[in-house]
C-alpha positions as CSV (number, residue, x, y, z in Angstrom):
1,X,7.5,14.4,3.7
2,X,4.7,17.0,3.5
3,X,4.7,18.8,6.9
4,X,3.5,22.7,6.1
5,X,1.0,24.4,3.8
6,X,4.0,26.3,2.4
7,X,5.6,23.2,0.7
8,X,2.5,22.6,-1.5
9,X,3.4,26.4,-3.0
10,X,4.9,25.0,-6.2
11,X,4.2,25.3,-9.8
12,X,0.8,23.8,-10.6
13,X,-0.7,24.4,-7.2
14,X,-2.5,27.5,-6.9
15,X,-3.0,29.5,-3.6
16,X,-6.7,28.9,-3.9
17,X,-6.2,25.0,-4.1
18,X,-3.8,24.9,-1.5
19,X,-5.9,27.2,1.1
20,X,-8.9,24.7,0.2
21,X,-7.4,21.1,0.1
22,X,-3.8,21.8,1.7
23,X,-4.8,20.6,5.4
24,X,-6.5,17.4,3.8
25,X,-2.9,16.6,1.8
26,X,-1.1,17.4,5.2
27,X,-3.1,14.7,6.9
28,X,-3.5,12.3,4.4
29,X,0.4,12.1,3.9
30,X,1.1,11.9,7.6
31,X,-1.4,8.9,7.8
32,X,0.2,7.2,4.9
33,X,3.7,7.9,6.6
34,X,2.4,6.1,9.8
35,X,1.4,2.7,7.6
36,X,3.4,-0.3,8.5
37,X,4.6,-1.2,4.4
38,X,4.4,-4.6,5.2
39,X,0.1,-4.4,5.6
40,X,0.1,-2.8,2.2
41,X,-1.0,-4.7,-0.7
42,X,1.8,-5.5,-3.6
43,X,2.4,-2.9,-6.2
44,X,0.6,-2.4,-9.6
45,X,2.3,-3.0,-13.0
46,X,1.8,-0.2,-15.6
47,X,-0.5,-1.8,-17.8
48,X,-0.7,1.6,-19.9
49,X,3.1,0.1,-21.3
């Protein structure tokens, strides 16, 4: 689970992107983890194959 801005420091994510969007990403991940999976819609199949 994503819990710190330091965990976003990976290839493909620049420092500027982490500074600008990092806190939002952490909030979104923490909200997703708190969801009850039974209330989520069914998964979609990959239609591009």
